C-alpha positions, 0 to 999 in steps of 0.5 A, a space after each residue: 505730894 499733891 500741888 496745894 497752897 495748903 503746906 505753903 500757907 503752914 509753912 507761912 505761919 509757922 515762921 510767923 509764928 516763929 517770928 513772933 516767939 523771937 521778938 516776943 523774947 527780944 522785946 523788953 519784960 513789961 
């Protein structure tokens, strides 16, 4: 395993993507 910030970046991006999906689902369909 390498000590790179890349994995953390990808993890954060994935988390944001999941949160966005949740918000999209919770948001009213207009």
